[in-house]
N, CA, C and O atoms as a GROMACS GRO file, in nm:
protein
  508
    1MET      N    1   8.041   7.010  -5.810
    1MET     CA    2   8.147   7.096  -5.856
    1MET      C    3   8.101   7.241  -5.846
    1MET      O    4   7.982   7.269  -5.865
    2SER      N    5   8.190   7.330  -5.819
    2SER     CA    6   8.154   7.470  -5.800
    2SER      C    7   8.152   7.551  -5.929
    2SER      O    8   8.116   7.669  -5.927
    3TYR      N    9   8.188   7.490  -6.041
    3TYR     CA   10   8.177   7.558  -6.169
    3TYR      C   11   8.166   7.454  -6.280
    3TYR      O   12   8.197   7.336  -6.260
    4ALA      N   13   8.121   7.498  -6.397
    4ALA     CA   14   8.114   7.412  -6.515
    4ALA      C   15   8.127   7.501  -6.638
    4ALA      O   16   8.082   7.616  -6.638
    5ILE      N   17   8.188   7.448  -6.742
    5ILE     CA   18   8.207   7.521  -6.867
    5ILE      C   19   8.163   7.433  -6.982
    5ILE      O   20   8.197   7.315  -6.988
    6THR      N   21   8.088   7.491  -7.073
    6THR     CA   22   8.052   7.422  -7.197
    6THR      C   23   8.042   7.525  -7.307
    6THR      O   24   8.023   7.644  -7.279
    7ASN      N   25   8.053   7.483  -7.429
    7ASN     CA   26   8.035   7.572  -7.543
    7ASN      C   27   7.890   7.560  -7.589
    7ASN      O   28   7.840   7.450  -7.609
    8LEU      N   29   7.823   7.674  -7.606
    8LEU     CA   30   7.682   7.673  -7.645
    8LEU      C   31   7.658   7.597  -7.775
    8LEU      O   32   7.553   7.535  -7.792
    9ARG      N   33   7.752   7.601  -7.867
    9ARG     CA   34   7.734   7.531  -7.995
    9ARG      C   35   7.744   7.379  -7.979
    9ARG      O   36   7.709   7.305  -8.072
   10GLU      N   37   7.790   7.332  -7.864
   10GLU     CA   38   7.799   7.189  -7.838
   10GLU      C   39   7.678   7.136  -7.760
   10GLU      O   40   7.663   7.015  -7.744
   11VAL      N   41   7.592   7.225  -7.714
   11VAL     CA   42   7.469   7.186  -7.645
   11VAL      C   43   7.368   7.138  -7.749
   11VAL      O   44   7.361   7.194  -7.858
   12GLU      N   45   7.291   7.035  -7.717
   12GLU     CA   46   7.195   6.980  -7.812
   12GLU      C   47   7.100   7.088  -7.864
   12GLU      O   48   7.047   7.169  -7.788
   13ASP      N   49   7.079   7.088  -7.994
   13ASP     CA   50   6.989   7.182  -8.061
   13ASP      C   51   6.846   7.128  -8.051
   13ASP      O   52   6.809   7.035  -8.123
   14MET      N   53   6.767   7.186  -7.961
   14MET     CA   54   6.631   7.138  -7.939
   14MET      C   55   6.537   7.175  -8.054
   14MET      O   56   6.437   7.106  -8.075
   15ALA      N   57   6.567   7.281  -8.128
   15ALA     CA   58   6.484   7.315  -8.245
   15ALA      C   59   6.496   7.204  -8.349
   15ALA      O   60   6.395   7.158  -8.402
   16ALA      N   61   6.617   7.162  -8.378
   16ALA     CA   62   6.637   7.054  -8.475
   16ALA      C   63   6.574   6.924  -8.425
   16ALA      O   64   6.511   6.851  -8.502
   17LYS      N   65   6.590   6.896  -8.298
   17LYS     CA   66   6.534   6.773  -8.239
   17LYS      C   67   6.383   6.766  -8.255
   17LYS      O   68   6.326   6.658  -8.272
   18HIS      N   69   6.317   6.882  -8.249
   18HIS     CA   70   6.170   6.886  -8.256
   18HIS      C   71   6.118   6.929  -8.392
   18HIS      O   72   6.001   6.967  -8.404
   19GLY      N   73   6.202   6.924  -8.495
   19GLY     CA   74   6.156   6.947  -8.632
   19GLY      C   75   6.154   7.092  -8.678
   19GLY      O   76   6.091   7.123  -8.779
   20PHE      N   77   6.222   7.182  -8.607
   20PHE     CA   78   6.223   7.323  -8.646
   20PHE      C   79   6.361   7.369  -8.692
   20PHE      O   80   6.387   7.489  -8.698
   21GLY      N   81   6.449   7.277  -8.725
   21GLY     CA   82   6.586   7.309  -8.762
   21GLY      C   83   6.599   7.396  -8.885
   21GLY      O   84   6.699   7.466  -8.900
   22GLU      N   85   6.500   7.393  -8.974
   22GLU     CA   86   6.505   7.479  -9.094
   22GLU      C   87   6.476   7.625  -9.060
   22GLU      O   88   6.501   7.714  -9.142
   23LEU      N   89   6.424   7.651  -8.940
   23LEU     CA   90   6.391   7.787  -8.898
   23LEU      C   91   6.494   7.846  -8.804
   23LEU      O   92   6.526   7.965  -8.813
   24GLN      N   93   6.547   7.765  -8.714
   24GLN     CA   94   6.634   7.818  -8.609
   24GLN      C   95   6.708   7.708  -8.537
   24GLN      O   96   6.681   7.589  -8.556
   25ALA      N   97   6.803   7.750  -8.454
   25ALA     CA   98   6.867   7.663  -8.356
   25ALA      C   99   6.826   7.715  -8.218
   25ALA      O  100   6.814   7.836  -8.198
   26SER      N  101   6.805   7.625  -8.123
   26SER     CA  102   6.769   7.662  -7.986
   26SER      C  103   6.842   7.569  -7.890
   26SER      O  104   6.823   7.448  -7.892
   27ARG      N  105   6.927   7.628  -7.807
   27ARG     CA  106   7.008   7.549  -7.716
   27ARG      C  107   6.988   7.597  -7.572
   27ARG      O  108   6.993   7.717  -7.545
   28PHE      N  109   6.965   7.503  -7.483
   28PHE     CA  110   6.935   7.532  -7.342
   28PHE      C  111   7.038   7.458  -7.257
   28PHE      O  112   7.022   7.338  -7.233
   29PRO      N  113   7.142   7.525  -7.210
   29PRO     CA  114   7.253   7.456  -7.144
   29PRO      C  115   7.234   7.427  -6.995
   29PRO      O  116   7.331   7.397  -6.926
   30ARG      N  117   7.112   7.434  -6.945
   30ARG     CA  118   7.088   7.418  -6.801
   30ARG      C  119   7.152   7.292  -6.744
   30ARG      O  120   7.230   7.300  -6.650
   31THR      N  121   7.121   7.176  -6.800
   31THR     CA  122   7.176   7.053  -6.745
   31THR      C  123   7.323   7.036  -6.779
   31THR      O  124   7.397   6.973  -6.703
   32ASP      N  125   7.368   7.091  -6.892
   32ASP     CA  126   7.508   7.079  -6.933
   32ASP      C  127   7.602   7.143  -6.832
   32ASP      O  128   7.715   7.097  -6.813
   33VAL      N  129   7.556   7.250  -6.768
   33VAL     CA  130   7.642   7.318  -6.669
   33VAL      C  131   7.587   7.309  -6.526
   33VAL      O  132   7.645   7.366  -6.434
   34GLY      N  133   7.475   7.239  -6.508
   34GLY     CA  134   7.421   7.217  -6.375
   34GLY      C  135   7.355   7.338  -6.312
   34GLY      O  136   7.365   7.358  -6.190
   35MET      N  137   7.287   7.420  -6.392
   35MET     CA  138   7.218   7.538  -6.337
   35MET      C  139   7.109   7.493  -6.240
   35MET      O  140   7.036   7.398  -6.268
   36GLU      N  141   7.098   7.562  -6.128
   36GLU     CA  142   6.996   7.530  -6.029
   36GLU      C  143   6.888   7.636  -6.022
   36GLU      O  144   6.770   7.602  -6.012
   37ASP      N  145   6.925   7.763  -6.028
   37ASP     CA  146   6.828   7.871  -6.012
   37ASP      C  147   6.815   7.961  -6.134
   37ASP      O  148   6.725   8.044  -6.140
   38SER      N  149   6.904   7.945  -6.230
   38SER     CA  150   6.908   8.034  -6.346
   38SER      C  151   6.861   7.964  -6.471
   38SER      O  152   6.869   7.841  -6.482
   39GLY      N  153   6.812   8.043  -6.565
   39GLY     CA  154   6.777   7.993  -6.696
   39GLY      C  155   6.856   8.068  -6.801
   39GLY      O  156   6.879   8.188  -6.788
   40LEU      N  157   6.899   7.998  -6.905
   40LEU     CA  158   6.973   8.058  -7.015
   40LEU      C  159   6.936   7.983  -7.142
   40LEU      O  160   6.925   7.860  -7.142
   41ALA      N  161   6.917   8.058  -7.249
   41ALA     CA  162   6.890   7.998  -7.380
   41ALA      C  163   6.967   8.074  -7.486
   41ALA      O  164   6.989   8.194  -7.475
   42TYR      N  165   7.009   8.001  -7.588
   42TYR     CA  166   7.072   8.060  -7.706
   42TYR      C  167   6.984   8.026  -7.825
   42TYR      O  168   6.953   7.909  -7.849
   43HIS      N  169   6.943   8.128  -7.900
   43HIS     CA  170   6.861   8.109  -8.019
   43HIS      C  171   6.930   8.173  -8.138
   43HIS      O  172   6.984   8.283  -8.127
   44ALA      N  173   6.928   8.104  -8.251
   44ALA     CA  174   6.980   8.158  -8.377
   44ALA      C  175   6.872   8.136  -8.482
   44ALA      O  176   6.855   8.026  -8.534
   45VAL      N  177   6.800   8.244  -8.514
   45VAL     CA  178   6.693   8.238  -8.613
   45VAL      C  179   6.756   8.261  -8.750
   45VAL      O  180   6.832   8.357  -8.769
   46LYS      N  181   6.725   8.174  -8.844
   46LYS     CA  182   6.787   8.182  -8.977
   46LYS      C  183   6.735   8.303  -9.054
   46LYS      O  184   6.624   8.350  -9.030
   47PRO      N  185   6.816   8.355  -9.147
   47PRO     CA  186   6.779   8.476  -9.222
   47PRO      C  187   6.638   8.468  -9.281
   47PRO      O  188   6.602   8.371  -9.349
   48GLY      N  189   6.559   8.573  -9.254
   48GLY     CA  190   6.424   8.584  -9.309
   48GLY      C  191   6.321   8.491  -9.248
   48GLY      O  192   6.208   8.486  -9.297
   49LYS      N  193   6.355   8.419  -9.144
   49LYS     CA  194   6.262   8.322  -9.084
   49LYS      C  195   6.201   8.377  -8.955
   49LYS      O  196   6.256   8.466  -8.891
   50GLN      N  197   6.084   8.321  -8.920
   50GLN     CA  198   6.015   8.354  -8.796
   50GLN      C  199   6.014   8.232  -8.706
   50GLN      O  200   6.013   8.118  -8.754
   51GLN      N  201   6.016   8.256  -8.576
   51GLN     CA  202   5.999   8.144  -8.484
   51GLN      C  203   5.860   8.085  -8.506
   51GLN      O  204   5.765   8.159  -8.532
   52PRO      N  205   5.845   7.953  -8.495
   52PRO     CA  206   5.718   7.888  -8.528
   52PRO      C  207   5.606   7.911  -8.426
   52PRO      O  208   5.489   7.885  -8.457
   53PHE      N  209   5.639   7.957  -8.309
   53PHE     CA  210   5.539   7.986  -8.206
   53PHE      C  211   5.597   8.087  -8.109
   53PHE      O  212   5.718   8.107  -8.103
   54GLY      N  213   5.509   8.150  -8.032
   54GLY     CA  214   5.553   8.241  -7.927
   54GLY      C  215   5.538   8.173  -7.793
   54GLY      O  216   5.495   8.058  -7.784
   55HIS      N  217   5.574   8.245  -7.690
   55HIS     CA  218   5.551   8.193  -7.555
   55HIS      C  219   5.540   8.309  -7.457
   55HIS      O  220   5.576   8.422  -7.487
   56ARG      N  221   5.489   8.278  -7.341
   56ARG     CA  222   5.478   8.374  -7.230
   56ARG      C  223   5.496   8.295  -7.100
   56ARG      O  224   5.498   8.172  -7.101
   57HIS      N  225   5.510   8.368  -6.991
   57HIS     CA  226   5.532   8.303  -6.862
   57HIS      C  227   5.427   8.347  -6.760
   57HIS      O  228   5.359   8.448  -6.778
   58LYS      N  229   5.416   8.269  -6.656
   58LYS     CA  230   5.327   8.306  -6.546
   58LYS      C  231   5.396   8.404  -6.450
   58LYS      O  232   5.335   8.501  -6.405
   59THR      N  233   5.525   8.378  -6.418
   59THR     CA  234   5.592   8.461  -6.318
   59THR      C  235   5.732   8.508  -6.358
   59THR      O  236   5.782   8.603  -6.298
   60ALA      N  237   5.796   8.446  -6.454
   60ALA     CA  238   5.937   8.474  -6.484
   60ALA      C  239   5.953   8.582  -6.593
   60ALA      O  240   5.905   8.565  -6.705
   61GLU      N  241   6.020   8.692  -6.558
   61GLU     CA  242   6.056   8.788  -6.661
   61GLU      C  243   6.179   8.735  -6.734
   61GLU      O  244   6.254   8.654  -6.681
   62GLU      N  245   6.198   8.783  -6.858
   62GLU     CA  246   6.314   8.743  -6.936
   62GLU      C  247   6.390   8.866  -6.984
   62GLU      O  248   6.332   8.973  -7.006
   63ILE      N  249   6.520   8.848  -6.999
   63ILE     CA  250   6.607   8.948  -7.059
   63ILE      C  251   6.665   8.885  -7.185
   63ILE      O  252   6.731   8.781  -7.178
   64HIS      N  253   6.640   8.947  -7.299
   64HIS     CA  254   6.692   8.900  -7.428
   64HIS      C  255   6.804   8.995  -7.470
   64HIS      O  256   6.788   9.117  -7.464
   65VAL      N  257   6.916   8.939  -7.514
   65VAL     CA  258   7.028   9.020  -7.560
   65VAL      C  259   7.064   8.975  -7.701
   65VAL      O  260   7.106   8.861  -7.722
   66VAL      N  261   7.048   9.065  -7.797
   66VAL     CA  262   7.083   9.035  -7.936
   66VAL      C  263   7.235   9.039  -7.947
   66VAL      O  264   7.297   9.142  -7.921
   67ILE      N  265   7.295   8.926  -7.987
   67ILE     CA  266   7.441   8.921  -7.997
   67ILE      C  267   7.491   8.934  -8.140
   67ILE      O  268   7.607   8.968  -8.162
   68SER      N  269   7.405   8.908  -8.238
   68SER     CA  270   7.442   8.935  -8.377
   68SER      C  271   7.317   8.939  -8.463
   68SER      O  272   7.214   8.880  -8.430
   69GLY      N  273   7.329   9.009  -8.575
   69GLY     CA  274   7.219   9.018  -8.668
   69GLY      C  275   7.116   9.123  -8.629
   69GLY      O  276   7.142   9.212  -8.547
   70SER      N  277   7.000   9.110  -8.690
   70SER     CA  278   6.890   9.204  -8.665
   70SER      C  279   6.760   9.136  -8.700
   70SER      O  280   6.758   9.024  -8.753
   71GLY      N  281   6.650   9.204  -8.671
   71GLY     CA  282   6.519   9.149  -8.702
   71GLY      C  283   6.412   9.223  -8.626
   71GLY      O  284   6.422   9.343  -8.600
   72ARG      N  285   6.309   9.150  -8.591
   72ARG     CA  286   6.198   9.209  -8.516
   72ARG      C  287   6.155   9.112  -8.407
   72ARG      O  288   6.169   8.990  -8.419
   73VAL      N  289   6.101   9.170  -8.300
   73VAL     CA  290   6.040   9.090  -8.195
   73VAL      C  291   5.894   9.130  -8.189
   73VAL      O  292   5.860   9.248  -8.194
   74LYS      N  293   5.808   9.030  -8.178
   74LYS     CA  294   5.665   9.057  -8.159
   74LYS      C  295   5.637   9.045  -8.011
   74LYS      O  296   5.657   8.940  -7.950
   75LEU      N  297   5.590   9.154  -7.953
   75LEU     CA  298   5.556   9.162  -7.811
   75LEU      C  299   5.407   9.186  -7.802
   75LEU      O  300   5.361   9.298  -7.824
   76ASP      N  301   5.332   9.083  -7.770
   76ASP     CA  302   5.185   9.083  -7.783
   76ASP      C  303   5.151   9.122  -7.927
   76ASP      O  304   5.182   9.046  -8.018
   77ASP      N  305   5.090   9.237  -7.950
   77ASP     CA  306   5.052   9.275  -8.087
   77ASP      C  307   5.144   9.379  -8.149
   77ASP      O  308   5.115   9.430  -8.257
   78GLU      N  309   5.254   9.411  -8.083
   78GLU     CA  310   5.345   9.514  -8.133
   78GLU      C  311   5.471   9.451  -8.192
   78GLU      O  312   5.531   9.362  -8.131
   79LEU      N  313   5.512   9.498  -8.310
   79LEU     CA  314   5.637   9.455  -8.373
   79LEU      C  315   5.742   9.562  -8.350
   79LEU      O  316   5.719   9.680  -8.377
   80VAL      N  317   5.859   9.521  -8.299
   80VAL     CA  318   5.966   9.615  -8.266
   80VAL      C  319   6.094   9.569  -8.335
   80VAL      O  320   6.132   9.453  -8.326
   81GLU      N  321   6.160   9.661  -8.404
   81GLU     CA  322   6.290   9.633  -8.468
   81GLU      C  323   6.396   9.613  -8.360
   81GLU      O  324   6.400   9.686  -8.260
   82VAL      N  325   6.484   9.514  -8.380
   82VAL     CA  326   6.595   9.490  -8.288
   82VAL      C  327   6.724   9.471  -8.368
   82VAL      O  328   6.721   9.428  -8.483
   83LYS      N  329   6.836   9.505  -8.305
   83LYS     CA  330   6.967   9.493  -8.369
   83LYS      C  331   7.070   9.449  -8.267
   83LYS      O  332   7.043   9.441  -8.147
   84GLU      N  333   7.188   9.422  -8.317
   84GLU     CA  334   7.298   9.376  -8.233
   84GLU      C  335   7.318   9.464  -8.111
   84GLU      O  336   7.320   9.587  -8.121
   85MET      N  337   7.333   9.400  -7.997
   85MET     CA  338   7.356   9.459  -7.865
   85MET      C  339   7.231   9.522  -7.802
   85MET      O  340   7.242   9.585  -7.696
   86ASP      N  341   7.115   9.509  -7.862
   86ASP     CA  342   6.991   9.552  -7.797
   86ASP      C  343   6.960   9.458  -7.681
   86ASP      O  344   6.978   9.337  -7.691
   87VAL      N  345   6.912   9.515  -7.572
   87VAL     CA  346   6.866   9.439  -7.456
   87VAL      C  347   6.717   9.463  -7.445
   87VAL      O  348   6.671   9.577  -7.442
   88ILE      N  349   6.640   9.354  -7.439
   88ILE     CA  350   6.494   9.362  -7.434
   88ILE      C  351   6.448   9.293  -7.307
   88ILE      O  352   6.470   9.173  -7.291
   89ARG      N  353   6.384   9.366  -7.217
   89ARG     CA  354   6.324   9.307  -7.097
   89ARG      C  355   6.178   9.278  -7.130
   89ARG      O  356   6.108   9.364  -7.183
   90VAL      N  357   6.133   9.157  -7.100
   90VAL     CA  358   5.995   9.119  -7.129
   90VAL      C  359   5.928   9.072  -7.000
   90VAL      O  360   5.976   8.980  -6.934
   91ALA      N  361   5.818   9.137  -6.966
   91ALA     CA  362   5.740   9.098  -6.848
   91ALA      C  363   5.682   8.958  -6.871
   91ALA      O  364   5.660   8.918  -6.985
   92PRO      N  365   5.658   8.884  -6.765
   92PRO     CA  366   5.613   8.744  -6.779
   92PRO      C  367   5.493   8.725  -6.871
   92PRO      O  368   5.494   8.634  -6.954
   93GLU      N  369   5.391   8.808  -6.858
   93GLU     CA  370   5.264   8.784  -6.928
   93GLU      C  371   5.264   8.824  -7.075
   93GLU      O  372   5.167   8.797  -7.146
   94VAL      N  373   5.371   8.887  -7.122
   94VAL     CA  374   5.378   8.933  -7.261
   94VAL      C  375   5.418   8.816  -7.352
   94VAL      O  376   5.518   8.749  -7.327
   95THR      N  377   5.339   8.793  -7.456
   95THR     CA  378   5.374   8.692  -7.555
   95THR      C  379   5.485   8.747  -7.643
   95THR      O  380   5.478   8.860  -7.690
   96ARG      N  381   5.589   8.665  -7.665
   96ARG     CA  382   5.703   8.709  -7.744
   96ARG      C  383   5.743   8.604  -7.845
   96ARG      O  384   5.730   8.484  -7.822
   97ALA      N  385   5.792   8.653  -7.961
   97ALA     CA  386   5.845   8.568  -8.068
   97ALA      C  387   5.935   8.656  -8.155
   97ALA      O  388   5.911   8.776  -8.168
   98PHE      N  389   6.038   8.596  -8.214
   98PHE     CA  390   6.135   8.670  -8.292
   98PHE      C  391   6.131   8.633  -8.439
   98PHE      O  392   6.094   8.522  -8.477
   99GLU      N  393   6.171   8.730  -8.522
   99GLU     CA  394   6.181   8.714  -8.666
   99GLU      C  395   6.318   8.770  -8.708
   99GLU      O  396   6.354   8.881  -8.669
  100ALA      N  397   6.392   8.694  -8.786
  100ALA     CA  398   6.525   8.738  -8.828
  100ALA      C  399   6.518   8.824  -8.953
  100ALA      O  400   6.432   8.804  -9.039
  101GLY      N  401   6.609   8.920  -8.962
  101GLY     CA  402   6.627   8.998  -9.082
  101GLY      C  403   6.711   8.920  -9.182
  101GLY      O  404   6.733   8.800  -9.165
  102PRO      N  405   6.758   8.987  -9.287
  102PRO     CA  406   6.832   8.919  -9.394
  102PRO      C  407   6.967   8.862  -9.351
  102PRO      O  408   7.023   8.777  -9.419
  103ASP      N  409   7.020   8.909  -9.237
  103ASP     CA  410   7.148   8.860  -9.188
  103ASP      C  411   7.133   8.762  -9.071
  103ASP      O  412   7.232   8.728  -9.006
  104GLY      N  413   7.011   8.715  -9.045
  104GLY     CA  414   6.986   8.624  -8.934
  104GLY      C  415   6.980   8.700  -8.802
  104GLY      O  416   7.000   8.821  -8.797
  105LEU      N  417   6.954   8.628  -8.695
  105LEU     CA  418   6.939   8.689  -8.563
  105LEU      C  419   6.982   8.588  -8.456
  105LEU      O  420   6.924   8.481  -8.445
  106GLU      N  421   7.084   8.623  -8.379
  106GLU     CA  422   7.129   8.541  -8.267
  106GLU      C  423   7.107   8.618  -8.139
  106GLU      O  424   7.142   8.736  -8.129
  107TYR      N  425   7.050   8.552  -8.040
  107TYR     CA  426   7.028   8.619  -7.912
  107TYR      C  427   7.033   8.521  -7.796
  107TYR      O  428   7.008   8.401  -7.812
  108LEU      N  429   7.065   8.575  -7.679
  108LEU     CA  430   7.065   8.500  -7.554
  108LEU      C  431   6.945   8.543  -7.471
  108LEU      O  432   6.901   8.657  -7.479
  109VAL      N  433   6.892   8.451  -7.392
  109VAL     CA  434   6.781   8.479  -7.302
  109VAL      C  435   6.823   8.439  -7.161
  109VAL      O  436   6.869   8.328  -7.137
  110PHE      N  437   6.806   8.532  -7.069
  110PHE     CA  438   6.835   8.509  -6.928
  110PHE      C  439   6.705   8.519  -6.848
  110PHE      O  440   6.625   8.610  -6.871
  111SER      N  441   6.685   8.427  -6.754
  111SER     CA  442   6.564   8.430  -6.671
  111SER      C  443   6.587   8.346  -6.548
  111SER      O  444   6.679   8.264  -6.543
  112PRO      N  445   6.502   8.365  -6.447
  112PRO     CA  446   6.508   8.273  -6.332
  112PRO      C  447   6.452   8.137  -6.375
  112PRO      O  448   6.367   8.131  -6.463
  113ARG      N  449   6.498   8.033  -6.314
  113ARG     CA  450   6.448   7.898  -6.346
  113ARG      C  451   6.317   7.876  -6.272
  113ARG      O  452   6.311   7.884  -6.149
  114ARG      N  453   6.212   7.847  -6.347
  114ARG     CA  454   6.080   7.820  -6.289
  114ARG      C  455   6.018   7.700  -6.361
  114ARG      O  456   6.003   7.702  -6.483
  115GLU      N  457   5.984   7.598  -6.288
  115GLU     CA  458   5.920   7.479  -6.345
  115GLU      C  459   5.776   7.510  -6.386
  115GLU      O  460   5.705   7.581  -6.315
  116ASN      N  461   5.734   7.458  -6.500
  116ASN     CA  462   5.595   7.469  -6.547
  116ASN      C  463   5.545   7.614  -6.549
  116ASN      O  464   5.430   7.640  -6.513
  117ASP      N  465   5.630   7.707  -6.590
  117ASP     CA  466   5.595   7.849  -6.586
  117ASP      C  467   5.560   7.906  -6.722
  117ASP      O  468   5.510   8.018  -6.730
  118SER      N  469   5.584   7.833  -6.831
  118SER     CA  470   5.563   7.892  -6.963
  118SER      C  471   5.446   7.829  -7.037
  118SER      O  472   5.410   7.713  -7.014
  119ASP      N  473   5.388   7.908  -7.126
  119ASP     CA  474   5.280   7.864  -7.214
  119ASP      C  475   5.321   7.893  -7.358
  119ASP      O  476   5.365   8.004  -7.388
  120MET      N  477   5.307   7.795  -7.446
  120MET     CA  478   5.330   7.818  -7.587
  120MET      C  479   5.209   7.888  -7.647
  120MET      O  480   5.095   7.862  -7.607
  121VAL      N  481   5.233   7.976  -7.744
  121VAL     CA  482   5.126   8.048  -7.810
  121VAL      C  483   5.139   8.020  -7.961
  121VAL      O  484   5.234   8.064  -8.025
  122GLN      N  485   5.044   7.947  -8.014
  122GLN     CA  486   5.043   7.914  -8.157
  122GLN      C  487   4.990   8.034  -8.238
  122GLN      O  488   4.926   8.124  -8.183
  123ASP      N  489   5.018   8.033  -8.367
  123ASP     CA  490   4.966   8.136  -8.460
  123ASP      C  491   5.000   8.278  -8.415
  123ASP      O  492   4.921   8.370  -8.437
  124VAL      N  493   5.115   8.296  -8.354
  124VAL     CA  494   5.154   8.427  -8.300
  124VAL      C  495   5.171   8.530  -8.411
  124VAL      O  496   5.153   8.649  -8.386
  125TRP      N  497   5.205   8.488  -8.532
  125TRP     CA  498   5.231   8.582  -8.642
  125TRP      C  499   5.105   8.617  -8.720
  125TRP      O  500   5.112   8.701  -8.811
  126GLU      N  501   4.992   8.558  -8.690
  126GLU     CA  502   4.868   8.585  -8.764
  126GLU      C  503   4.796   8.711  -8.722
  126GLU      O  504   4.717   8.765  -8.800
  127SER      N  505   4.821   8.760  -8.603
  127SER     CA  506   4.747   8.881  -8.559
  127SER      C  507   4.824   9.007  -8.586
  127SER      O  508   4.777   9.116  -8.556
   0.00000   0.00000   0.00000
């Protein structure tokens, strides 16, 4: 088919599936709409919560777009305030993780689709 439509809130919540539902929702609609070359993610971090881990990539840059709420993003060792409609470009090698403010934080992530390109980073909030 040359197009597909789905509602992001109907895509399986992978955060809940993997035991992080008390912190956030994370939905990846790639297979739901048949994406071949693109990556898209929807994240909703609950008020006052931090993502449980960070990640970085080998080759894929990401574009994050805050669609509601506010908070902070940790980019390697730097904390940066973010708010609704901010666009954040992140180079592949930069470790990133988000923290929601008192009103929560919802954002979309756009990137090229790359297999086996990401690394999880534990204890991202300790440094």
